[in-house]
C-alpha positions in Angstrom: 16.2 -39.2 92.3 17.2 -40.0 88.8 19.6 -42.7 90.0 20.1 -45.4 87.5 19.5 -49.0 88.5 19.9 -52.6 87.2 16.6 -54.4 87.9 16.4 -58.2 87.9 13.9 -60.8 89.2 10.2 -61.4 88.6 7.3 -59.0 88.8 6.6 -60.1 92.4 10.3 -60.4 93.5 12.5 -57.7 92.1 16.1 -56.8 93.0 17.8 -53.5 92.3 21.4 -52.5 92.2 22.8 -49.1 91.5 24.4 -49.0 88.1 26.1 -46.7 85.6 23.3 -45.3 83.4 24.7 -46.7 80.2 24.3 -50.2 81.8 21.1 -49.7 83.7 17.5 -50.7 82.7 15.5 -48.4 85.0 15.9 -45.1 86.8 14.4 -43.7 90.0 11.6 -41.2 89.5 10.3 -40.8 93.0 10.8 -41.7 96.7 8.4 -41.4 99.7 8.6 -42.6 103.3 5.2 -44.3 102.9 4.6 -48.1 102.4 2.6 -49.1 99.4 2.2 -45.6 98.0 0.9 -46.7 94.5 -0.8 -43.3 93.9 2.5 -41.5 94.5 4.1 -43.2 91.6 1.4 -42.6 89.0 2.0 -44.8 85.9 5.6 -45.6 86.9 6.6 -48.9 88.5 7.2 -49.1 92.2 9.0 -51.1 94.8 7.9 -50.9 98.5 9.3 -52.1 101.8 8.4 -51.9 105.5 10.3 -53.1 108.5 8.5 -55.9 110.5 10.0 -54.7 113.7 9.6 -50.9 113.2 6.6 -50.2 111.0 7.5 -46.5 110.9 10.5 -47.4 108.8 9.1 -47.8 105.3 9.4 -46.5 101.8 8.2 -46.7 98.2 10.6 -46.1 95.3 9.1 -45.2 91.9 11.0 -46.3 88.8 10.7 -46.1 85.0 12.3 -48.2 82.3 15.1 -46.6 80.3 
């Protein structure tokens, strides 16, 4: 939590890299092991992922612009 990230890409295809906070444009506000957990993030942005082979391996990361 509170990790700083550099986000690039479009609204439907974002990429994130860990970054020093003075160079970042977003930071992590939450993390859950659930896929597509929009309600968990509230008004913050979210990125979600799930393994095709192992559906139990999934997450949603919430982020906010700096």
